[in-house]
DOKOLTOR-123573 format. One record per residue (C-alpha): residue number from 1; residue in three letters; x, y negated, z negated. Coordinates in nm, 3 decimals, always signed. Each point is the difference from the previous one (the first is absolute). Example, Ala and Ser with C-alpha at 12.3 -4.5 7.8 and 13.67 -1.06 7.14 Angstrom:
% DOKOLTOR-123573
NODE  nr rest      px      py      pz
NODE   1  ALA  +1.230  +0.450  -0.780
NODE   2  SER  +0.137  -0.344  +0.066
***
This chain:
% DOKOLTOR-123573
NODE  nr rest      px      py      pz
NODE   1  UNK  +2.010  -7.291  -1.817
NODE   2  UNK  +0.262  -0.258  +0.053
NODE   3  UNK  +0.365  +0.074  -0.005
NODE   4  UNK  +0.205  +0.011  -0.321
NODE   5  UNK  +0.148  -0.348  +0.046
NODE   6  UNK  -0.312  -0.156  +0.149
NODE   7  UNK  -0.229  +0.074  -0.293
NODE   8  UNK  +0.264  -0.109  -0.249
NODE   9  UNK  +0.018  -0.355  +0.129
NODE  10  UNK  -0.262  -0.104  +0.250
NODE  11  UNK  -0.290  +0.247  -0.051
NODE  12  UNK  -0.060  +0.031  +0.372
NODE  13  UNK  -0.284  +0.225  +0.109
NODE  14  UNK  +0.119  +0.353  +0.056
NODE  15  UNK  -0.040  +0.290  +0.045
NODE  16  UNK  +0.439  +1.548  +0.395
NODE  17  UNK  +0.165  +0.640  +0.440
NODE  18  UNK  +0.104  +0.165  -0.044
NODE  19  UNK  +0.337  -0.038  +0.150
NODE  20  UNK  +0.211  +0.298  +0.056
NODE  21  UNK  +0.239  +0.061  -0.293
NODE  22  UNK  +0.335  -0.137  +0.098
NODE  23  UNK  +0.280  +0.040  -0.246
NODE  24  UNK  +0.314  -0.126  +0.166
NODE  25  UNK  +0.205  +0.288  -0.126
NODE  26  UNK  -0.258  +0.275  +0.009
NODE  27  UNK  +0.148  +0.353  -0.005
NODE  28  UNK  -0.127  +0.221  +0.276
NODE  29  UNK  -0.025  +0.371  -0.058
NODE  30  UNK  +0.108  +0.063  +0.363
NODE  31  UNK  +0.365  -0.094  -0.027
NODE  32  UNK  +0.241  -0.020  +0.288
NODE  33  UNK  +0.138  +0.347  -0.080
NODE  34  UNK  -0.328  +0.170  +0.077
NODE  35  UNK  +0.076  +0.294  +0.227
NODE  36  UNK  -0.291  -0.102  +0.223
NODE  37  UNK  +0.094  -0.368  +0.016
NODE  38  UNK  +0.072  -0.069  +0.364
NODE  39  UNK  +0.187  -0.324  -0.070
NODE  40  UNK  +0.250  +0.166  -0.239
NODE  41  UNK  +0.345  +0.029  +0.148
NODE  42  UNK  +0.051  +0.323  -0.194
NODE  43  UNK  -0.322  +0.157  +0.123
NODE  44  UNK  +0.041  +0.307  +0.212
NODE  45  UNK  -0.296  -0.118  +0.206
NODE  46  UNK  +0.126  -0.360  +0.053
NODE  47  UNK  -0.184  -0.125  +0.304
NODE  48  UNK  +0.240  -0.273  +0.101
NODE  49  UNK  +0.347  +0.143  -0.031
NODE  50  UNK  +0.166  -0.273  +0.203
NODE  51  UNK  +0.109  +0.252  +0.265
NODE  52  UNK  -0.170  +0.111  +0.322
NODE  53  UNK  -0.319  +0.182  +0.072
NODE  54  UNK  -0.008  +0.338  +0.170
NODE  55  UNK  -0.010  -0.168  +0.342
NODE  56  UNK  +0.318  -0.197  -0.075
NODE  57  UNK  -0.179  -0.336  -0.038
NODE  58  UNK  +0.058  -0.234  -0.293
NODE  59  UNK  -0.183  +0.104  -0.315
NODE  60  UNK  -0.314  -0.218  -0.028
NODE  61  UNK  -0.231  +0.220  -0.199
NODE  62  UNK  -0.077  +0.352  -0.118
NODE  63  UNK  +0.249  +0.251  +0.141
NODE  64  UNK  -0.108  +0.282  +0.224
NODE  65  UNK  +0.081  +0.259  -0.262
NODE  66  UNK  -0.216  -0.180  -0.256
NODE  67  UNK  -0.284  -0.042  +0.247
NODE  68  UNK  +0.006  +0.373  +0.055
NODE  69  UNK  +0.024  +0.078  -0.370
NODE  70  UNK  -0.271  +0.189  -0.176
NODE  71  UNK  +0.061  -0.206  -0.314
NODE  72  UNK  -0.235  -0.293  -0.076
NODE  73  UNK  +0.160  -0.343  +0.026
NODE  74  UNK  -0.090  -0.368  -0.010
NODE  75  UNK  +0.198  -0.315  +0.088
NODE  76  UNK  -0.049  -0.373  -0.041
NODE  77  UNK  +0.128  -0.115  +0.340
NODE  78  UNK  -0.039  -0.374  -0.071
NODE  79  UNK  +0.061  -0.232  -0.169
NODE  80  UNK  +0.359  +0.083  -0.076
NODE  81  UNK  +0.125  +0.083  -0.348
NODE  82  UNK  +0.098  -0.322  -0.180
NODE  83  UNK  -0.178  -0.225  +0.249
NODE  84  UNK  -0.170  -0.331  -0.083
NODE  85  UNK  -0.327  +0.007  +0.194
NODE  86  UNK  -0.291  -0.233  +0.062
NODE  87  UNK  -0.319  +0.061  -0.193
NODE  88  UNK  -0.234  +0.174  +0.092
NODE  89  UNK  +0.241  +0.285  +0.067
NODE  90  UNK  -0.056  +0.254  +0.278
NODE  91  UNK  +0.152  +0.341  -0.063
NODE  92  UNK  +0.074  +0.243  +0.285
NODE  93  UNK  +0.029  +0.364  -0.099
NODE  94  UNK  +0.077  +0.339  +0.154
NODE  95  UNK  -0.098  +0.339  -0.134
NODE  96  UNK  -0.011  +0.367  +0.081
NODE  97  UNK  -0.162  +0.304  -0.149
NODE  98  UNK  -0.216  -0.205  -0.240
NODE  99  UNK  -0.375  -0.049  -0.005
NODE 100  UNK  -0.012  -0.343  -0.163
NODE 101  UNK  +0.235  -0.282  -0.099
NODE 102  UNK  -0.029  -0.286  -0.246
NODE 103  UNK  +0.216  -0.303  -0.085
NODE 104  UNK  +0.077  -0.125  -0.351
NODE 105  UNK  +0.173  -0.310  -0.141
NODE 106  UNK  +0.136  +0.046  -0.353
NODE 107  UNK  -0.234  +0.304  -0.035
NODE 108  UNK  -0.304  -0.209  +0.100
NODE 109  UNK  -0.182  +0.134  +0.311
NODE 110  UNK  -0.002  -0.238  +0.299
NODE 111  UNK  -0.339  +0.117  +0.120
NODE 112  UNK  -0.143  +0.346  +0.062
NODE 113  UNK  +0.177  +0.301  +0.145
NODE 114  UNK  -0.029  +0.057  +0.375
NODE 115  UNK  +0.075  +0.255  +0.269
NODE 116  UNK  +0.330  -0.092  +0.167
NODE 117  UNK  -0.114  +0.170  +0.320
NODE 118  UNK  -0.258  -0.272  +0.040
NODE 119  UNK  +0.219  -0.305  -0.070
NODE 120  UNK  +0.354  -0.080  -0.097
NODE 121  UNK  -0.027  -0.356  -0.136
NODE 122  UNK  -0.147  -0.147  -0.318
NODE 123  UNK  -0.024  -0.369  -0.094
NODE 124  UNK  -0.019  -0.124  -0.358
NODE 125  UNK  -0.029  -0.351  -0.144
NODE 126  UNK  +0.207  -0.020  -0.320
NODE 127  UNK  -0.135  -0.239  -0.264
NODE 128  UNK  +0.340  -0.037  -0.161
NODE 129  UNK  +0.288  -0.099  +0.225
NODE 130  UNK  +0.362  -0.109  -0.025
NODE 131  UNK  +0.138  +0.300  -0.183
NODE 132  UNK  +0.089  +0.362  +0.070
NODE 133  UNK  -0.268  +0.267  +0.040
NODE 134  UNK  +0.076  +0.372  -0.019
NODE 135  UNK  -0.188  +0.159  +0.291
NODE 136  UNK  -0.068  +0.375  +0.022
NODE 137  UNK  -0.166  +0.190  +0.283
NODE 138  UNK  -0.149  +0.330  -0.119
NODE 139  UNK  -0.105  +0.285  +0.225
NODE 140  UNK  -0.268  +0.252  -0.102
NODE 141  UNK  -0.078  +0.350  +0.113
NODE 142  UNK  -0.374  -0.038  -0.047
NODE 143  UNK  -0.262  -0.249  +0.128
NODE 144  UNK  -0.092  -0.087  -0.360
NODE 145  UNK  +0.354  -0.135  -0.042
NODE 146  UNK  +0.067  +0.186  -0.322
NODE 147  UNK  +0.282  +0.237  +0.091
NODE 148  UNK  +0.313  -0.207  +0.057
NODE 149  UNK  +0.258  +0.167  +0.226
NODE 150  UNK  +0.226  -0.281  +0.130
NODE 151  UNK  +0.109  -0.355  -0.085
NODE 152  UNK  +0.206  -0.286  +0.136
NODE 153  UNK  +0.086  -0.324  -0.179
NODE 154  UNK  +0.158  -0.341  +0.041
NODE 155  UNK  +0.009  -0.346  -0.156
NODE 156  UNK  -0.133  -0.318  +0.166
NODE 157  UNK  -0.061  -0.359  -0.109
NODE 158  UNK  -0.326  -0.143  +0.136
NODE 159  UNK  +0.011  -0.376  +0.062
NODE 160  UNK  -0.298  -0.230  +0.026
NODE 161  UNK  -0.052  -0.187  +0.325
NODE 162  UNK  -0.329  -0.187  -0.047
NODE 163  UNK  +0.075  -0.212  -0.304
NODE 164  UNK  -0.155  -0.319  +0.135
NODE 165  UNK  +0.157  -0.345  +0.033
NODE 166  UNK  +0.263  -0.120  -0.243
NODE 167  UNK  -0.142  -0.277  -0.219
NODE 168  UNK  +0.256  -0.088  -0.264
NODE 169  UNK  +0.207  +0.124  -0.286
NODE 170  UNK  -0.226  -0.014  -0.309
NODE 171  UNK  +0.051  +0.035  -0.373
NODE 172  UNK  -0.220  +0.177  -0.254
NODE 173  UNK  -0.168  -0.020  -0.335
NODE 174  UNK  -0.254  +0.249  -0.143
NODE 175  UNK  -0.346  -0.004  -0.154
NODE 176  UNK  -0.238  +0.268  -0.126
NODE 177  UNK  -0.342  +0.077  -0.155
NODE 178  UNK  +0.016  -0.069  -0.375
NODE 179  UNK  -0.132  +0.294  -0.207
NODE 180  UNK  -0.172  -0.050  -0.336
NODE 181  UNK  +0.111  +0.357  -0.090
NODE 182  UNK  +0.360  -0.123  -0.006
NODE 183  UNK  -0.074  -0.210  -0.309
NODE 184  UNK  -0.078  +0.130  -0.348
NODE 185  UNK  -0.067  -0.325  -0.186
NODE 186  UNK  -0.328  -0.102  -0.158
NODE 187  UNK  -0.286  -0.097  +0.235
NODE 188  UNK  +0.002  -0.360  -0.120
NODE 189  UNK  -0.020  -0.197  +0.323
NODE 190  UNK  -0.307  -0.059  +0.219
NODE 191  UNK  +0.013  +0.004  +0.379
NODE 192  UNK  -0.272  -0.204  +0.175
NODE 193  UNK  -0.166  -0.006  +0.340
NODE 194  UNK  -0.034  -0.308  +0.219
NODE 195  UNK  -0.307  -0.108  -0.199
NODE 196  UNK  +0.188  +0.037  -0.327
NODE 197  UNK  -0.202  +0.309  -0.093
NODE 198  UNK  +0.207  +0.258  -0.196
NODE 199  UNK  +0.130  +0.295  +0.199
NODE 200  UNK  +0.204  +0.191  -0.256
NODE 201  UNK  +0.203  -0.018  -0.320
NODE 202  UNK  +0.362  +0.092  +0.068
NODE 203  UNK  +0.347  -0.028  -0.162
NODE 204  UNK  +0.153  -0.344  +0.038
NODE 205  UNK  +0.304  +0.142  +0.178
NODE 206  UNK  -0.222  +0.160  +0.261
NODE 207  UNK  -0.180  -0.333  +0.049
NODE 208  UNK  +0.338  -0.163  +0.065
NODE 209  UNK  +0.102  +0.272  +0.246
NODE 210  UNK  -0.322  +0.001  +0.200
NODE 211  UNK  +0.001  -0.377  +0.041
NODE 212  UNK  +0.354  +0.015  +0.132
NODE 213  UNK  -0.064  +0.290  +0.238
NODE 214  UNK  -0.344  -0.124  +0.107
NODE 215  UNK  -0.194  +0.322  -0.057
NODE 216  UNK  -0.017  +0.295  -0.234
NODE 217  UNK  -0.172  +0.319  -0.099
NODE 218  UNK  -0.190  +0.016  -0.329
NODE 219  UNK  -0.003  +0.305  -0.222
NODE 220  UNK  -0.361  +0.067  +0.106
NODE 221  UNK  +0.110  +0.025  +0.366
NODE 222  UNK  -0.125  -0.339  +0.118
NODE 223  UNK  +0.232  -0.196  +0.226
NODE 224  UNK  +0.011  -0.374  -0.050
NODE 225  UNK  +0.143  -0.256  +0.239
NODE 226  UNK  +0.083  -0.372  -0.007
NODE 227  UNK  -0.314  -0.200  +0.067
NODE 228  UNK  +0.096  -0.361  -0.080
NODE 229  UNK  +0.165  -0.218  -0.256
NODE 230  UNK  -0.235  -0.091  -0.286
NODE 231  UNK  -0.021  -0.147  -0.351
NODE 232  UNK  -0.092  +0.312  -0.196
NODE 233  UNK  +0.234  +0.263  -0.128
NODE 234  UNK  +0.366  +0.043  -0.082
NODE 235  UNK  +0.258  -0.226  +0.161
NODE 236  UNK  +0.249  +0.182  +0.225
NODE 237  UNK  +0.366  +0.003  -0.099
NODE 238  UNK  +0.069  -0.222  +0.299
NODE 239  UNK  -0.287  -0.240  -0.075
NODE 240  UNK  -0.360  -0.023  +0.105
NODE 241  UNK  -0.291  +0.234  -0.066
NODE 242  UNK  -0.140  +0.261  +0.243
NODE 243  UNK  -0.348  +0.146  +0.025
NODE 244  UNK  -0.059  +0.329  +0.176
NODE 245  UNK  -0.238  +0.188  +0.225
NODE 246  UNK  -0.088  +0.367  -0.059
NODE 247  UNK  +0.065  +0.197  +0.321
NODE 248  UNK  -0.146  +0.319  +0.135
NODE 249  UNK  +0.264  +0.244  -0.130
NODE 250  UNK  -0.067  +0.244  +0.284
NODE 251  UNK  +0.049  -0.258  +0.275
NODE 252  UNK  +0.276  -0.188  -0.179
NODE 253  UNK  +0.184  +0.248  -0.223
NODE 254  UNK  +0.318  -0.209  +0.016
NODE 255  UNK  -0.144  -0.350  +0.017
NODE 256  UNK  -0.099  -0.239  +0.274
NODE 257  UNK  +0.210  -0.181  +0.260
NODE 258  UNK  -0.038  -0.351  +0.129
NODE 259  UNK  -0.278  +0.084  +0.251
NODE 260  UNK  -0.205  +0.221  -0.235
NODE 261  UNK  +0.193  +0.298  +0.128
NODE 262  UNK  +0.116  +0.294  -0.214
NODE 263  UNK  +0.362  -0.005  -0.098
NODE 264  UNK  +0.210  +0.314  +0.065
NODE 265  UNK  +0.298  +0.086  -0.218
NODE 266  UNK  +0.333  +0.029  +0.184
NODE 267  UNK  -0.158  -0.145  +0.319
NODE 268  UNK  -0.145  -0.343  -0.087
NODE 269  UNK  +0.211  -0.317  +0.005
NODE 270  UNK  -0.097  -0.348  -0.116
NODE 271  UNK  +0.145  -0.253  +0.241
NODE 272  UNK  -0.003  -0.366  +0.097
NODE 273  UNK  -0.301  -0.012  +0.236
NODE 274  UNK  +0.156  -0.285  +0.194
NODE 275  UNK  +0.297  +0.228  +0.074
NODE 276  UNK  -0.181  +0.335  +0.047
NODE 277  UNK  -0.370  +0.023  +0.079
NODE 278  UNK  -0.215  +0.212  -0.231
NODE 279  UNK  -0.042  +0.354  +0.132
NODE 280  UNK  +0.326  -0.003  +0.199
NODE 281  UNK  +0.173  +0.334  +0.015
NODE 282  UNK  +0.362  -0.009  -0.114
NODE 283  UNK  +0.302  +0.225  +0.025
NODE 284  UNK  +0.284  -0.030  -0.251
NODE 285  UNK  +0.301  +0.180  +0.143
NODE 286  UNK  +0.169  +0.067  -0.333
NODE 287  UNK  -0.303  +0.186  -0.139
NODE 288  UNK  -0.018  +0.246  +0.290
NODE 289  UNK  +0.117  +0.341  -0.123
NODE 290  UNK  +0.014  -0.094  -0.366
NODE 291  UNK  -0.142  +0.256  -0.243
NODE 292  UNK  -0.249  -0.170  -0.230
NODE 293  UNK  +0.009  +0.161  -0.345
NODE 294  UNK  -0.313  +0.157  -0.139
NODE 295  UNK  -0.130  -0.232  -0.274
NODE 296  UNK  -0.348  -0.035  -0.153
NODE 297  UNK  -0.153  +0.215  +0.276
NODE 298  UNK  +0.155  -0.221  +0.270
NODE 299  UNK  +0.295  +0.056  +0.230
NODE 300  UNK  +0.169  +0.339  +0.043
NODE 301  UNK  +0.043  -0.049  +0.374
NODE 302  UNK  +0.248  -0.133  +0.255
NODE 303  UNK  -0.101  -0.351  +0.102
NODE 304  UNK  -0.019  -0.092  +0.370
NODE 305  UNK  +0.058  -0.372  -0.054
NODE 306  UNK  -0.356  -0.098  +0.090
NODE 307  UNK  -0.189  -0.270  -0.194
NODE 308  UNK  -0.290  -0.241  +0.041
NODE 309  UNK  -0.048  -0.366  -0.097
NODE 310  UNK  -0.289  +0.037  -0.244
NODE 311  UNK  +0.042  -0.287  -0.246
NODE 312  UNK  +0.126  -0.353  -0.051
NODE 313  UNK  +0.163  -0.201  -0.273
NODE 314  UNK  +0.058  -0.367  -0.061
NODE 315  UNK  +0.359  +0.056  -0.102
NODE 316  UNK  +0.070  +0.233  +0.290
NODE 317  UNK  +0.150  -0.222  +0.267
NODE 318  UNK  +0.163  +0.078  +0.332
NODE 319  UNK  +0.205  +0.316  +0.010
NODE 320  UNK  -0.099  +0.116  -0.352
NODE 321  UNK  -0.237  +0.296  -0.048
NODE 322  UNK  -0.152  +0.152  -0.313
NODE 323  UNK  -0.010  +0.382  +0.020
NODE 324  UNK  -0.305  +0.164  -0.161
NODE 325  UNK  +0.147  +0.284  -0.205
NODE 326  UNK  -0.332  +0.120  -0.148
NODE 327  UNK  +0.115  +0.054  -0.360
NODE 328  UNK  +0.249  -0.149  -0.239
NODE 329  UNK  +0.209  +0.318  -0.012
NODE 330  UNK  +0.007  +0.029  +0.379
NODE 331  UNK  +0.123  -0.358  +0.012
NODE 332  UNK  +0.289  +0.099  -0.229
NODE 333  UNK  +0.078  +0.303  +0.219
NODE 334  UNK  +0.004  -0.218  +0.312
NODE 335  UNK  +0.232  -0.246  -0.170
NODE 336  UNK  +0.248  +0.284  -0.019
NODE 337  UNK  -0.024  +0.042  +0.378
NODE 338  UNK  -0.025  -0.364  +0.109
NODE 339  UNK  +0.042  -0.256  -0.278
NODE 340  UNK  -0.198  -0.322  +0.009
NODE 341  UNK  +0.148  -0.239  +0.257
NODE 342  UNK  +0.131  +0.276  +0.223
NODE 343  UNK  +0.006  -0.087  +0.372
NODE 344  UNK  -0.184  +0.192  +0.274
NODE 345  UNK  -0.013  -0.018  +0.379
NODE 346  UNK  -0.371  -0.044  +0.071
NODE 347  UNK  -0.182  +0.056  +0.331
NODE 348  UNK  -0.362  -0.089  +0.093
NODE 349  UNK  -0.253  +0.205  +0.196
NODE 350  UNK  +0.191  +0.328  -0.008
NODE 351  UNK  -0.169  +0.267  +0.211
NODE 352  UNK  +0.112  +0.269  -0.239
NODE 353  UNK  -0.207  -0.160  -0.274
NODE 354  UNK  -0.325  -0.025  +0.196
NODE 355  UNK  -0.164  +0.251  -0.236
NODE 356  UNK  -0.005  -0.270  -0.271
NODE 357  UNK  -0.217  -0.239  +0.203
NODE 358  UNK  -0.322  -0.097  -0.178
***
């Protein structure tokens, strides 16, 4: 597939984790008034009362009376409540009278439960950064970690450190895979392959859309992609005629990029290849931590700002990129987040995005 603007005018050859749920304002069932919450200033078992320990030294941790208590307790020792911390985040905990402990962020488990007698630290790499996370440490009476007997909680903001090298501020447009199912008109227009052999009869409006977007999905499930300009078929609204190739719908469910690579909705960008090499990993700061709405079976997750240069376009020059939205309706939803011609701080070769490398 080529990008939205590219196919319209120059017909250049073209062309998701589950992340932990991360609502910014998630409500946590373990509120700060929990009678077992060791960070609550009203808690009778407050471990850091700001006074002195039994030996008269400054209070730096659990008090002697708590240590000697027969009641189960847990505490997140670090990071501090309200802290902005580098990602990955290392948590240090303390606990007593519990068999197992487990950390959660916005009710999502940050790994398995463990025995605090064996270790007191746990490191987690957050995929969404730059916004508050509600952290809860739960203590359990049993090794199966099913009987909760103590909790502690705090709020932190993970920040990303390995975002790569700043490239430029860049501005956006969007493109998507045209769907024949979006059009109800008569099948009165023929689409042709590169040899001018008929591929399908489709509504004229769909023919116009697929030639602008560069690729599309037919009602029978076949995915077609720009092959070359030709002399057979319907003229595009922007001029010229396009012939198509039928792709393997399993390998290329969303169309093909500029190096015969599959496109990935919400991750693939079409770029100026003289400005950004194909396959380059990219980090867009403004997208990190943004909740992508659930549309057409796509989205429904918190984006980490990671993208890949998968496509090109003749009208995509310099610091312009075309964002592959996947579907028309997802494009509209993204316009509500970042309208066309929004500006982004873009970095190249971000370590945090290494998982997207092809």
